[in-house]
N, C-alpha and C positions, 0 to 999 in steps of 0.2 A: 747771409743773414747775420744780424748783429745780436748778440746775447747780452742782457744787462742783469747785473746782480740786483735782485729785488730787495735784498737786505740793504744795500747801500742807497737805493732809490727811496726806500721807506724812511731813511734817516734824514732825507732832505727836509728843510723846514717848510711847514705847510703855508706860511705866510708868503713864501716866494712863488711866483708863477712857475709852472713846471718848465724844467730845462729841455731844450731840443736834444734829440739824440746827437746831433753834430756838436752842440756845446758840451755834452757829457763826454764825447770822444776826446775832443780838444783838451778839456780839463784832465782827463785820465792820462793822456799821453804825456802832458807836460809834467804832471805829478809823478808819474812812474818813471820819468827820466830825470827828475830833480831839476826841471827847467823852470825859468821865469816865464810866465804867460803874459805877453804884451797884447794889449787889447784897449780899445776905446770903451768897451763895455765892461768896465770893472765891476759894476754893480750886479752884473749877471753871474759873476764868479765869486764875489766877496764872502759869501757865506760858507764856501767850502774849506773845511780845515785843512791846513798844511799847503795850500796852493799859494804860491808867491806870485803876485800880480804887480804889473806896472803899466801905467798909461803913458806911453811915449809922446802923446799929443798935448800934454799938460805941462 
């Protein structure tokens, strides 16, 4: 079972479509370990404060 902090989820912008649990976990692991997240889907994560993103395909 995966537990998600409802306080964090409630702070997500309402204008963005809901994030999948998988994307939330990817973002959380990257942020918790001070990693840069490499993804083609930068717009899926760009609203998360403190998360560093790079699109290596551009």
